[in-house]
ZATIGU-342266 format. One record per residue: residue in one letter; x, y, z of N, C-alpha, C in turn. Coordinates in steps of 0.05 Angstrom, whole numbers, always signed. Layout:
# residues N
  residu    n_px    n_py    n_pz   ca_px   ca_py   ca_pz    c_px    c_py    c_pz
       A       X       Y       Z       X       Y       Z       X       Y       Z
...
This chain:
# residues 324
  residu    n_px    n_py    n_pz   ca_px   ca_py   ca_pz    c_px    c_py    c_pz
       M   +1327   +1519   +2411   +1355   +1527   +2406   +1356   +1557   +2403
       W   +1338   +1568   +2386   +1339   +1596   +2381   +1332   +1612   +2406
       A   +1313   +1602   +2422   +1306   +1616   +2446   +1330   +1618   +2465
       G   +1345   +1596   +2466   +1369   +1596   +2484   +1391   +1614   +2473
       A   +1391   +1619   +2447   +1413   +1634   +2435   +1407   +1664   +2435
       V   +1382   +1672   +2438   +1375   +1700   +2436   +1390   +1719   +2456
       P   +1391   +1712   +2482   +1405   +1731   +2500   +1434   +1736   +2492
       G   +1448   +1715   +2484   +1476   +1719   +2476   +1479   +1735   +2451
       I   +1461   +1730   +2431   +1462   +1744   +2406   +1456   +1774   +2411
       V   +1436   +1780   +2429   +1430   +1807   +2435   +1454   +1821   +2448
       L   +1467   +1808   +2467   +1491   +1819   +2480   +1513   +1825   +2459
       V   +1518   +1806   +2441   +1538   +1809   +2421   +1531   +1832   +2402
       A   +1505   +1835   +2395   +1496   +1856   +2378   +1500   +1884   +2392
       M   +1495   +1885   +2418   +1498   +1910   +2433   +1528   +1918   +2432
       I   +1545   +1899   +2436   +1574   +1906   +2437   +1583   +1914   +2408
       T   +1572   +1901   +2388   +1578   +1909   +2361   +1569   +1938   +2355
       C   +1546   +1946   +2365   +1537   +1974   +2362   +1555   +1993   +2376
       V   +1565   +1985   +2400   +1584   +2002   +2414   +1610   +2005   +2398
       A   +1619   +1984   +2385   +1643   +1985   +2369   +1640   +2004   +2346
       Y   +1617   +2002   +2332   +1613   +2020   +2309   +1610   +2049   +2318
       S   +1598   +2053   +2341   +1595   +2080   +2351   +1622   +2092   +2360
       A   +1638   +2075   +2373   +1664   +2084   +2384   +1683   +2092   +2361
       R   +1679   +2080   +2338   +1697   +2085   +2316   +1695   +2114   +2306
       N   +1673   +2127   +2313   +1669   +2155   +2305   +1682   +2175   +2324
       L   +1693   +2164   +2347   +1706   +2182   +2366   +1734   +2189   +2356
       S   +1743   +2213   +2364   +1769   +2222   +2356   +1791   +2203   +2367
       G   +1809   +2196   +2350   +1831   +2178   +2359   +1826   +2149   +2354
       L   +1801   +2141   +2348   +1794   +2113   +2344   +1787   +2107   +2315
       T   +1788   +2128   +2298   +1780   +2124   +2270   +1799   +2106   +2254
       L   +1824   +2102   +2265   +1843   +2085   +2252   +1837   +2055   +2255
       F   +1820   +2049   +2275   +1815   +2021   +2281   +1789   +2012   +2269
       S   +1789   +1987   +2259   +1764   +1976   +2248   +1745   +1969   +2270
       P   +1719   +1968   +2264   +1699   +1959   +2284   +1705   +1932   +2296
       M   +1717   +1914   +2279   +1724   +1887   +2289   +1743   +1889   +2313
       I   +1763   +1905   +2311   +1783   +1908   +2332   +1770   +1920   +2357
       L   +1754   +1941   +2353   +1741   +1954   +2375   +1721   +1935   +2389
       A   +1709   +1917   +2373   +1690   +1898   +2385   +1704   +1879   +2403
       V   +1728   +1870   +2395   +1744   +1852   +2413   +1749   +1865   +2439
       V   +1759   +1890   +2438   +1765   +1905   +2462   +1741   +1909   +2480
       A   +1719   +1918   +2467   +1694   +1922   +2482   +1684   +1897   +2495
       G   +1685   +1874   +2481   +1677   +1849   +2492   +1694   +1841   +2516
       M   +1720   +1845   +2514   +1738   +1838   +2536   +1733   +1855   +2560
       V   +1728   +1881   +2556   +1723   +1899   +2578   +1697   +1890   +2592
       Y   +1677   +1884   +2576   +1651   +1876   +2588   +1654   +1850   +2605
       S   +1666   +1830   +2593   +1668   +1804   +2606   +1686   +1805   +2631
       N   +1707   +1821   +2630   +1725   +1821   +2653   +1718   +1841   +2675
       V   +1700   +1860   +2668   +1691   +1879   +2689   +1664   +1870   +2700
       L   +1645   +1864   +2682   +1618   +1857   +2691   +1613   +1827   +2692
       G   +1628   +1812   +2676   +1623   +1783   +2675   +1603   +1776   +2654
       T   +1606   +1754   +2641   +1588   +1745   +2620   +1566   +1727   +2632
       P   +1541   +1734   +2629   +1519   +1718   +2641   +1519   +1689   +2630
       A   +1514   +1670   +2647   +1514   +1642   +2638   +1493   +1637   +2617
       H   +1470   +1650   +2618   +1449   +1644   +2599   +1455   +1656   +2571
       A   +1477   +1671   +2569   +1484   +1683   +2543   +1504   +1666   +2528
       K   +1514   +1645   +2541   +1536   +1629   +2529   +1528   +1617   +2502
       G   +1503   +1607   +2500   +1495   +1594   +2475   +1496   +1613   +2451
       G   +1485   +1637   +2455   +1485   +1657   +2433   +1512   +1667   +2426
       I   +1529   +1669   +2446   +1557   +1678   +2442   +1572   +1657   +2425
       A   +1567   +1631   +2432   +1580   +1610   +2416   +1570   +1609   +2387
       F   +1544   +1615   +2384   +1533   +1616   +2357   +1546   +1638   +2340
       A   +1549   +1662   +2352   +1562   +1684   +2338   +1591   +1678   +2332
       Q   +1604   +1665   +2351   +1633   +1659   +2348   +1638   +1638   +2326
       R   +1620   +1620   +2321   +1624   +1599   +2302   +1609   +1603   +2276
       R   +1582   +1602   +2278   +1566   +1603   +2254   +1567   +1629   +2239
       L   +1564   +1651   +2254   +1565   +1677   +2240   +1592   +1683   +2227
       L   +1613   +1675   +2241   +1640   +1679   +2230   +1644   +1663   +2204
       C   +1635   +1638   +2204   +1638   +1622   +2180   +1622   +1634   +2156
       F   +1598   +1643   +2162   +1582   +1654   +2140   +1594   +1681   +2130
       A   +1605   +1696   +2149   +1618   +1722   +2141   +1641   +1717   +2122
       I   +1657   +1696   +2128   +1680   +1690   +2111   +1671   +1682   +2083
       V   +1649   +1668   +2082   +1637   +1660   +2056   +1631   +1686   +2040
       L   +1618   +1705   +2053   +1610   +1730   +2040   +1634   +1746   +2030
       L   +1657   +1742   +2043   +1681   +1757   +2034   +1688   +1750   +2004
       G   +1678   +1727   +1995   +1683   +1719   +1968   +1672   +1738   +1947
       F   +1651   +1754   +1955   +1639   +1773   +1937   +1656   +1798   +1933
       Q   +1679   +1800   +1947   +1697   +1822   +1944   +1718   +1817   +1922
       L   +1718   +1793   +1911   +1740   +1785   +1893   +1729   +1771   +1868
       T   +1742   +1777   +1846   +1737   +1762   +1821   +1763   +1752   +1810
       L   +1762   +1731   +1793   +1786   +1721   +1781   +1799   +1742   +1762
       G   +1782   +1759   +1750   +1792   +1780   +1733   +1809   +1800   +1748
       Q   +1801   +1806   +1773   +1817   +1824   +1790   +1845   +1812   +1796
       V   +1845   +1786   +1802   +1870   +1773   +1807   +1888   +1775   +1783
       A   +1877   +1770   +1759   +1893   +1772   +1734   +1903   +1800   +1730
       G   +1890   +1820   +1741   +1897   +1848   +1737   +1925   +1855   +1747
       I   +1934   +1841   +1768   +1961   +1848   +1778   +1983   +1831   +1765
       G   +1975   +1814   +1746   +1994   +1799   +1731   +2005   +1774   +1745
       L   +2019   +1757   +1730   +2030   +1733   +1742   +2052   +1740   +1762
       D   +2068   +1761   +1756   +2088   +1769   +1775   +2076   +1777   +1802
       G   +2055   +1793   +1800   +2042   +1802   +1825   +2030   +1779   +1841
       V   +2017   +1760   +1828   +2006   +1737   +1841   +2029   +1720   +1853
       G   +2050   +1717   +1839   +2073   +1702   +1849   +2085   +1715   +1874
       I   +2087   +1742   +1874   +2098   +1756   +1897   +2080   +1752   +1921
       V   +2054   +1754   +1917   +2035   +1751   +1939   +2036   +1722   +1950
       A   +2037   +1702   +1932   +2037   +1674   +1941   +2063   +1667   +1955
       A   +2086   +1676   +1944   +2112   +1670   +1956   +2114   +1683   +1983
       T   +2105   +1708   +1985   +2106   +1722   +2011   +2089   +1709   +2032
       L   +2065   +1701   +2024   +2047   +1687   +2043   +2059   +1661   +2053
       G   +2069   +1645   +2035   +2080   +1619   +2043   +2105   +1621   +2060
       A   +2123   +1639   +2052   +2148   +1643   +2067   +2142   +1654   +2095
       T   +2124   +1673   +2096   +2118   +1685   +2122   +2105   +1665   +2141
       F   +2087   +1649   +2131   +2074   +1630   +2148   +2094   +1610   +2159
       L   +2111   +1599   +2141   +2131   +1580   +2150   +2151   +1592   +2169
       F   +2159   +1617   +2164   +2178   +1630   +2182   +2166   +1634   +2210
       T   +2141   +1642   +2211   +2128   +1648   +2236   +2124   +1623   +2253
       V   +2114   +1602   +2240   +2110   +1577   +2254   +2136   +1565   +2264
       T   +2157   +1566   +2247   +2183   +1555   +2255   +2195   +1571   +2278
       L   +2195   +1598   +2276   +2206   +1614   +2297   +2190   +1610   +2323
       G   +2164   +1608   +2321   +2148   +1603   +2345   +2156   +1577   +2359
       R   +2162   +1557   +2344   +2171   +1532   +2356   +2198   +1535   +2369
       L   +2216   +1551   +2357   +2243   +1555   +2368   +2243   +1571   +2394
       I   +2225   +1591   +2396   +2225   +1608   +2420   +2204   +1599   +2440
       G   +2191   +1577   +2435   +2173   +1566   +2456   +2145   +1577   +2457
       V   +2135   +1587   +2434   +2107   +1597   +2433   +2089   +1573   +2427
       D   +2066   +1571   +2441   +2048   +1549   +2436   +2042   +1547   +2406
       A   +2041   +1522   +2396   +2039   +1517   +2367   +2013   +1529   +2355
       K   +1991   +1526   +2370   +1965   +1537   +2359   +1966   +1567   +2358
       L   +1977   +1580   +2379   +1979   +1609   +2379   +1997   +1619   +2356
       A   +2019   +1604   +2352   +2038   +1611   +2331   +2024   +1609   +2304
       Q   +2007   +1589   +2300   +1993   +1586   +2274   +1973   +1609   +2270
       L   +1961   +1618   +2291   +1942   +1641   +2289   +1957   +1667   +2282
       I   +1979   +1671   +2294   +1996   +1695   +2288   +2006   +1693   +2259
       A   +2014   +1669   +2251   +2024   +1665   +2224   +2002   +1670   +2204
       A   +1978   +1661   +2209   +1956   +1665   +2190   +1948   +1694   +2189
       G   +1947   +1707   +2212   +1939   +1735   +2212   +1959   +1753   +2198
       T   +1985   +1747   +2201   +2006   +1763   +2188   +2007   +1757   +2158
       S   +2006   +1732   +2151   +2011   +1725   +2123   +1987   +1727   +2105
       I   +1963   +1726   +2116   +1939   +1725   +2099   +1922   +1751   +2101
       C   +1905   +1753   +2121   +1887   +1776   +2122   +1878   +1783   +2150
       G   +1897   +1785   +2169   +1890   +1795   +2195   +1870   +1779   +2210
       A   +1851   +1793   +2223   +1831   +1781   +2240   +1814   +1760   +2226
       S   +1807   +1764   +2201   +1790   +1745   +2187   +1805   +1718   +2184
       A   +1831   +1720   +2178   +1847   +1695   +2175   +1850   +1681   +2202
       I   +1853   +1697   +2223   +1857   +1685   +2249   +1832   +1669   +2257
       V   +1808   +1681   +2254   +1784   +1666   +2262   +1779   +1643   +2243
       A   +1785   +1645   +2218   +1782   +1622   +2200   +1801   +1600   +2206
       T   +1825   +1607   +2212   +1846   +1587   +2219   +1838   +1573   +2245
       N   +1827   +1588   +2264   +1820   +1576   +2289   +1798   +1555   +2287
       I   +1782   +1556   +2266   +1761   +1536   +2263   +1774   +1508   +2259
       V   +1798   +1507   +2247   +1810   +1481   +2244   +1832   +1475   +2265
       T   +1844   +1496   +2276   +1864   +1492   +2297   +1852   +1489   +2324
       D   +1829   +1502   +2328   +1814   +1500   +2354   +1831   +1510   +2377
       A   +1843   +1533   +2375   +1859   +1545   +2397   +1840   +1556   +2418
       R   +1851   +1564   +2440   +1836   +1576   +2462   +1827   +1605   +2454
       D   +1805   +1614   +2465   +1795   +1640   +2458   +1815   +1662   +2465
       E   +1830   +1658   +2487   +1850   +1678   +2494   +1873   +1679   +2473
       D   +1879   +1657   +2461   +1899   +1657   +2440   +1889   +1673   +2416
       V   +1864   +1669   +2409   +1852   +1684   +2386   +1853   +1714   +2392
       T   +1845   +1722   +2416   +1845   +1750   +2424   +1873   +1761   +2423
       Y   +1893   +1747   +2434   +1920   +1756   +2434   +1930   +1760   +2406
       A   +1925   +1740   +2388   +1934   +1742   +2361   +1922   +1766   +2346
       V   +1896   +1771   +2350   +1882   +1794   +2338   +1895   +1820   +2347
       A   +1900   +1822   +2374   +1911   +1847   +2385   +1939   +1852   +2373
       A   +1956   +1831   +2372   +1983   +1835   +2361   +1983   +1842   +2332
       I   +1966   +1829   +2316   +1965   +1834   +2288   +1955   +1863   +2283
       T   +1935   +1871   +2299   +1925   +1899   +2296   +1946   +1919   +2302
       L   +1962   +1915   +2322   +1983   +1933   +2330   +2003   +1938   +2306
       F   +2013   +1916   +2296   +2034   +1919   +2275   +2022   +1926   +2248
       G   +1997   +1918   +2243   +1984   +1927   +2218   +1979   +1957   +2218
       T   +1973   +1968   +2241   +1969   +1997   +2244   +1995   +2012   +2239
       V   +2017   +2001   +2250   +2043   +2013   +2246   +2050   +2013   +2216
       A   +2044   +1991   +2202   +2049   +1990   +2173   +2032   +2010   +2158
       M   +2006   +2012   +2165   +1988   +2030   +2151   +1998   +2059   +2152
       L   +2008   +2066   +2175   +2018   +2094   +2179   +2046   +2098   +2168
       G   +2063   +2077   +2169   +2091   +2081   +2162   +2098   +2076   +2133
       F   +2084   +2057   +2120   +2091   +2050   +2092   +2090   +2073   +2073
       P   +2069   +2090   +2074   +2069   +2112   +2054   +2093   +2131   +2057
       L   +2104   +2133   +2082   +2127   +2150   +2086   +2153   +2138   +2075
       L   +2152   +2111   +2072   +2176   +2097   +2063   +2178   +2094   +2032
       A   +2155   +2099   +2019   +2155   +2095   +1990   +2176   +2112   +1975
       P   +2179   +2138   +1981   +2201   +2153   +1967   +2228   +2143   +1974
       L   +2232   +2134   +1999   +2258   +2125   +2008   +2267   +2100   +1992
       F   +2248   +2083   +1986   +2255   +2058   +1971   +2251   +2061   +1941
       G   +2244   +2085   +1932   +2241   +2090   +1903   +2219   +2074   +1890
       L   +2196   +2071   +1903   +2174   +2055   +1893   +2154   +2073   +1878
       D   +2147   +2065   +1853   +2125   +2079   +1840   +2099   +2070   +1851
       Q   +2077   +2080   +1840   +2050   +2073   +1852   +2044   +2044   +1849
       H   +2050   +2032   +1826   +2044   +2003   +1823   +2060   +1986   +1843
       A   +2086   +1992   +1844   +2104   +1977   +1862   +2095   +1980   +1891
       F   +2089   +2005   +1899   +2081   +2010   +1926   +2055   +1995   +1933
       G   +2036   +1996   +1914   +2010   +1982   +1919   +2014   +1952   +1922
       L   +2032   +1941   +1905   +2037   +1913   +1907   +2050   +1906   +1934
       W   +2069   +1923   +1942   +2083   +1918   +1968   +2063   +1920   +1991
       A   +2046   +1940   +1991   +2027   +1944   +2013   +2007   +1920   +2013
       G   +1997   +1913   +1990   +1977   +1891   +1988   +1988   +1865   +1996
       A   +2014   +1860   +1991   +2027   +1835   +1997   +2036   +1832   +2026
       S   +2036   +1854   +2041   +2049   +1853   +2067   +2032   +1864   +2091
       I   +2015   +1884   +2086   +2000   +1895   +2108   +1977   +1876   +2116
       H   +1970   +1875   +2141   +1954   +1853   +2152   +1924   +1855   +2144
       E   +1910   +1876   +2153   +1881   +1878   +2149   +1874   +1891   +2122
       V   +1851   +1884   +2111   +1842   +1895   +2086   +1839   +1926   +2089
       A   +1826   +1935   +2111   +1822   +1963   +2115   +1849   +1978   +2117
       Q   +1868   +1965   +2130   +1895   +1978   +2133   +1909   +1980   +2106
       V   +1905   +1960   +2089   +1917   +1961   +2062   +1905   +1984   +2046
       I   +1879   +1986   +2047   +1865   +2008   +2032   +1874   +2035   +2043
       G   +1876   +2038   +2069   +1885   +2063   +2081   +1913   +2071   +2072
       A   +1931   +2051   +2072   +1959   +2057   +2064   +1961   +2062   +2034
       G   +1947   +2045   +2019   +1949   +2047   +1990   +1940   +2073   +1978
       F   +1917   +2082   +1986   +1906   +2107   +1974   +1919   +2132   +1984
       Q   +1935   +2130   +2006   +1951   +2153   +2015   +1972   +2159   +1994
       N   +1979   +2140   +1978   +2001   +2144   +1959   +1991   +2147   +1930
       G   +1964   +2149   +1927   +1953   +2154   +1900   +1932   +2134   +1893
       A   +1915   +2140   +1873   +1893   +2123   +1865   +1903   +2097   +1854
       Q   +1923   +2097   +1837   +1933   +2073   +1825   +1945   +2054   +1846
       A   +1960   +2066   +1865   +1971   +2051   +1887   +1949   +2038   +1903
       G   +1928   +2053   +1909   +1906   +2042   +1925   +1892   +2019   +1911
       E   +1887   +2022   +1885   +1874   +2000   +1870   +1891   +1975   +1869
       T   +1917   +1979   +1863   +1935   +1956   +1862   +1937   +1942   +1889
       A   +1939   +1958   +1910   +1941   +1947   +1937   +1916   +1931   +1944
       T   +1893   +1941   +1937   +1868   +1928   +1944   +1866   +1901   +1929
       V   +1873   +1900   +1904   +1871   +1875   +1889   +1892   +1855   +1899
       A   +1916   +1864   +1905   +1936   +1846   +1915   +1928   +1835   +1942
       K   +1915   +1852   +1959   +1906   +1842   +1985   +1883   +1822   +1982
       L   +1864   +1827   +1964   +1842   +1808   +1960   +1852   +1782   +1948
       T   +1874   +1783   +1933   +1887   +1758   +1923   +1897   +1742   +1947
       R   +1908   +1756   +1967   +1917   +1742   +1991   +1893   +1730   +2006
       V   +1871   +1745   +2006   +1847   +1734   +2020   +1837   +1709   +2006
       A   +1839   +1708   +1979   +1831   +1684   +1965   +1848   +1660   +1972
       M   +1873   +1665   +1980   +1891   +1643   +1987   +1885   +1632   +2015
       L   +1866   +1645   +2029   +1857   +1634   +2055   +1846   +1606   +2052
       A   +1832   +1601   +2030   +1820   +1575   +2026   +1840   +1552   +2026
       P   +1860   +1553   +2008   +1880   +1531   +2008   +1895   +1529   +2034
       M   +1900   +1552   +2047   +1915   +1551   +2072   +1899   +1536   +2094
       V   +1873   +1542   +2096   +1856   +1528   +2116   +1854   +1499   +2110
       I   +1852   +1492   +2084   +1851   +1464   +2076   +1877   +1450   +2085
       A   +1900   +1462   +2080   +1925   +1450   +2088   +1927   +1447   +2118
       L   +1918   +1467   +2133   +1919   +1464   +2162   +1900   +1442   +2172
       G   +1877   +1440   +2158   +1859   +1418   +2166   +1871   +1391   +2161
       L   +1885   +1388   +2139   +1898   +1362   +2133   +1920   +1356   +2154
       M   +1935   +1378   +2162   +1956   +1374   +2182   +1944   +1366   +2209
       A   +1921   +1379   +2216   +1908   +1372   +2241   +1898   +1343   +2241
       R   +1887   +1335   +2218   +1877   +1308   +2216   +1900   +1287   +2218
       R   +1922   +1293   +2204   +1945   +1275   +2204   +1958   +1273   +2231
       G   +1958   +1296   +2246   +1972   +1297   +2272   +1955   +1286   +2294
       S   +1929   +1281   +2289   +1911   +1272   +2310   +1913   +1241   +2313
       T   +1914   +1232   +2338   +1915   +1203   +2344   +1887   +1191   +2343
       D   +1867   +1209   +2346   +1839   +1200   +2346   +1826   +1210   +2320
       S   +1823   +1192   +2301   +1812   +1200   +2274   +1784   +1210   +2276
       S   +1768   +1201   +2296   +1741   +1210   +2298   +1739   +1239   +2308
       A   +1761   +1248   +2322   +1761   +1275   +2334   +1775   +1295   +2316
       A   +1788   +1285   +2295   +1803   +1303   +2278   +1785   +1322   +2263
       K   +1795   +1345   +2257   +1780   +1365   +2242   +1778   +1356   +2212
       P   +1756   +1361   +2199   +1754   +1354   +2171   +1774   +1371   +2154
       P   +1786   +1359   +2134   +1806   +1373   +2118   +1794   +1394   +2100
       M   +1767   +1393   +2095   +1754   +1412   +2077   +1730   +1424   +2091
       P   +1735   +1445   +2108   +1712   +1457   +2122   +1692   +1468   +2101
       W   +1666   +1467   +2108   +1645   +1475   +2089   +1648   +1504   +2080
       F   +1657   +1522   +2098   +1658   +1550   +2091   +1680   +1555   +2070
       V   +1700   +1539   +2069   +1722   +1542   +2049   +1710   +1536   +2021
       V   +1696   +1514   +2020   +1683   +1506   +1994   +1664   +1528   +1985
       A   +1648   +1538   +2004   +1629   +1559   +1997   +1643   +1585   +1989
       F   +1665   +1592   +2002   +1680   +1616   +1995   +1690   +1614   +1966
       V   +1702   +1591   +1958   +1712   +1588   +1931   +1689   +1589   +1911
       A   +1666   +1578   +1918   +1643   +1578   +1900   +1633   +1607   +1896
       V   +1633   +1623   +1918   +1624   +1651   +1916   +1643   +1667   +1898
       V   +1669   +1663   +1901   +1688   +1677   +1884   +1683   +1670   +1854
       A   +1678   +1644   +1849   +1672   +1636   +1821   +1646   +1649   +1811
       L   +1626   +1649   +1828   +1600   +1661   +1821   +1604   +1691   +1815
       N   +1619   +1704   +1833   +1623   +1733   +1830   +1639   +1740   +1805
       S   +1655   +1720   +1795   +1671   +1724   +1771   +1654   +1720   +1746
       L   +1633   +1704   +1748   +1616   +1698   +1725   +1592   +1715   +1722
       V   +1582   +1725   +1744   +1556   +1740   +1744   +1562   +1768   +1754
       T   +1550   +1787   +1741   +1553   +1815   +1749   +1533   +1821   +1772
       V   +1543   +1826   +1795   +1526   +1831   +1818   +1521   +1861   +1819
       P   +1495   +1870   +1821   +1489   +1898   +1823   +1504   +1912   +1845
       T   +1511   +1937   +1841   +1528   +1952   +1860   +1514   +1953   +1887
       Q   +1488   +1958   +1887   +1474   +1960   +1913   +1475   +1934   +1928
       V   +1472   +1912   +1914   +1473   +1886   +1927   +1501   +1880   +1938
       H   +1521   +1887   +1921   +1549   +1883   +1929   +1555   +1898   +1954
       S   +1546   +1923   +1956   +1552   +1940   +1979   +1538   +1929   +2004
       A   +1513   +1919   +2000   +1498   +1908   +2023   +1512   +1883   +2033
       V   +1521   +1866   +2015   +1535   +1841   +2023   +1561   +1847   +2038
       A   +1576   +1867   +2027   +1601   +1874   +2040   +1596   +1884   +2069
       L   +1576   +1901   +2072   +1569   +1911   +2099   +1560   +1889   +2117
       S   +1544   +1870   +2106   +1535   +1847   +2122   +1558   +1830   +2132
       A   +1577   +1826   +2114   +1601   +1810   +2121   +1616   +1824   +2144
       Q   +1620   +1850   +2141   +1635   +1864   +2162   +1620   +1863   +2189
       I   +1594   +1866   +2188   +1579   +1866   +2213   +1580   +1839   +2226
       M   +1578   +1817   +2211   +1579   +1790   +2222   +1607   +1784   +2232
       L   +1628   +1793   +2218   +1655   +1790   +2228   +1659   +1805   +2255
       T   +1647   +1828   +2256   +1649   +1844   +2281   +1635   +1830   +2304
       M   +1611   +1819   +2298   +1597   +1805   +2319   +1612   +1780   +2328
       G   +1625   +1766   +2309   +1640   +1743   +2317   +1664   +1750   +2335
       L   +1677   +1772   +2328   +1700   +1780   +2344   +1691   +1792   +2371
       A   +1668   +1804   +2372   +1656   +1812   +2398   +1652   +1788   +2416
       A   +1642   +1766   +2404   +1638   +1742   +2419   +1665   +1731   +2429
       M   +1686   +1733   +2413   +1712   +1724   +2421   +1721   +1740   +2446
       G   +1717   +1767   +2444   +1725   +1784   +2467   +1709   +1777   +2492
       L   +1684   +1770   +2489   +1667   +1763   +2513   +1677   +1738   +2527
       Q   +1692   +1721   +2513   +1701   +1696   +2525   +1731   +1697   +2531
       A   +1743   +1721   +2529   +1772   +1723   +2534   +1777   +1732   +2563
       D   +1796   +1719   +2576   +1803   +1725   +2603   +1830   +1740   +2603
       I   +1829   +1765   +2613   +1853   +1782   +2612   +1876   +1769   +2627
       S   +1870   +1756   +2649   +1892   +1743   +2664   +1905   +1721   +2648
       E   +1889   +1708   +2631   +1901   +1687   +2614   +1918   +1700   +2592
       L   +1910   +1723   +2582   +1927   +1738   +2563   +1953   +1745   +2575
       R   +1953   +1755   +2599   +1978   +1763   +2612   +1997   +1739   +2616
       S   +1985   +1716   +2620   +2001   +1692   +2625   +2016   +1684   +2600
       R   +2008   +1693   +2576   +2023   +1686   +2552   +2050   +1699   +2551
       G   +2053   +1722   +2565   +2079   +1735   +2566   +2085   +1750   +2540
       L   +2111   +1757   +2537   +2119   +1774   +2514   +2128   +1758   +2490
       R   +2132   +1732   +2493   +2142   +1716   +2470   +2124   +1717   +2446
       P   +2098   +1713   +2449   +2080   +1715   +2425   +2081   +1743   +2413
       L   +2084   +1764   +2429   +2086   +1791   +2418   +2111   +1794   +2402
       M   +2133   +1783   +2412   +2159   +1784   +2397   +2157   +1767   +2371
       L   +2141   +1746   +2372   +2137   +1730   +2348   +2122   +1746   +2327
       A   +2101   +1760   +2336   +2085   +1776   +2317   +2102   +1799   +2306
       L   +2119   +1811   +2322   +2137   +1832   +2312   +2157   +1821   +2292
       S   +2169   +1797   +2298   +2188   +1785   +2279   +2174   +1778   +2253
       A   +2149   +1768   +2254   +2134   +1761   +2230   +2129   +1786   +2214
       F   +2122   +1808   +2227   +2117   +1834   +2214   +2142   +1843   +2199
       I   +2165   +1842   +2213   +2190   +1851   +2200   +2197   +1833   +2176
       F   +2192   +1807   +2179   +2198   +1788   +2158   +2181   +1793   +2133
       I   +2155   +1796   +2137   +2137   +1799   +2114   +2142   +1826   +2100
       T   +2149   +1846   +2116   +2156   +1872   +2104   +2181   +1871   +2087
       G   +2202   +1859   +2097   +2227   +1857   +2083   +2226   +1838   +2059
       F   +2213   +1815   +2063   +2212   +1795   +2042   +2196   +1805   +2018
       S   +2173   +1816   +2023   +2156   +1826   +2001   +2169   +1849   +1987
       L   +2182   +1867   +2002   +2196   +1890   +1989   +2218   +1880   +1971
       T   +2233   +1860   +1980   +2254   +1849   +1963   +2244   +1838   +1937
       L   +2221   +1823   +1939   +2210   +1811   +1914   +2199   +1833   +1896
       V   +2187   +1854   +1907   +2176   +1875   +1890   +2199   +1890   +1876
       K   +2221   +1895   +1890   +2244   +1908   +1878   +2257   +1891   +1856
       L   +2257   +1865   +1859   +2269   +1847   +1840   +2251   +1842   +1816
       A   +2226   +1846   +1819   +2207   +1840   +1797   +2211   +1859   +1773
C-alpha cells in the first residue's frame, strides 16, 4: 500500500513546497499556503495531467492527512480561552455560525445550487474556511470540483474582509474588544482573522483569535449534525456516513487534553506547523483532482451564494456585537 502511495505523496509534497515558496513572492503574501496549493495543484493537473500511478497517494493525502490535520488543530484551543471572551462572546459566535449556515443552505436551495456544494460554502463561511470545507466534505462526500470551488469562493470574500474590516471599525464605532469579536465571529480563515484583528491593535487581535478558535471548536458538533443528516437522508443504511467521524472525537479529545496539560511552547509550535503543512498537502491533493471545465460548468450561482453568505455573516455578527 505504501509503495503504491509514494508517487502521489511525493507529487503532493512538491506542490506543497511550491505553495510555500510562492507565498514569499510580492503580491502573494496575503494568501495562505493552503490556497496557493489548491491553485498550484489545479494548474498542474489541468496543464500537465495527473499521472495514473499517483492517484493512490493523492487520495491518501486528501483523506487521511486532512483528517489528522484537523485533529491537530485542537492544540490551538483551550476551554480557558473560550471562557476568556465571556458568555456573550460565545453566544455571538454560536448564533452567527448557526444562522449563517442555515441562511446559506436555504438560499442555495432557493436559487438552485447543488445541495452538497451549498453545504460546503455554508461550512466555509460560518465556521473556519478551507479547514471546515474539507472536514464537512468527509461526511457530505461532494465532488472534488465542488470542494475547490467552495475554497476559491471563501478565499475571495475572506480576503476582502481581512482588508476591509479594519477600515470599517471607526465608521461603526467599535472599540478593540468589539472589533476583535466581530472579526473573529465573521471572517472566514484563521489567518485572515489574525491579519485583520492585529491591524486594529493587540487587544483586538487577541480577542479576534480566541473568537475564531471558538468557531473552530464548533466544527465538531456541526460535522456530527451533518453526519446524522446524511445518515437519515440515505435510503441505504449500509452506505450512509457514520454520524460520529473518528477525527471529530479525536479533535474534542485533543482540545480537552490541551486544556488540562501545559504543552511546551516548542512542541505547540511544531504541532501547529505540522497541522498547517498537512492541511496544505490535503488541499494540494484536492487541486490535483479538480477539473477546471467542471468548475466553469457550476456557473455564477454558487459564487453569488458565497457573496450572499459573506454579506449575511458580516451584517448579522455586527448587529449582535453592537447589541451586546
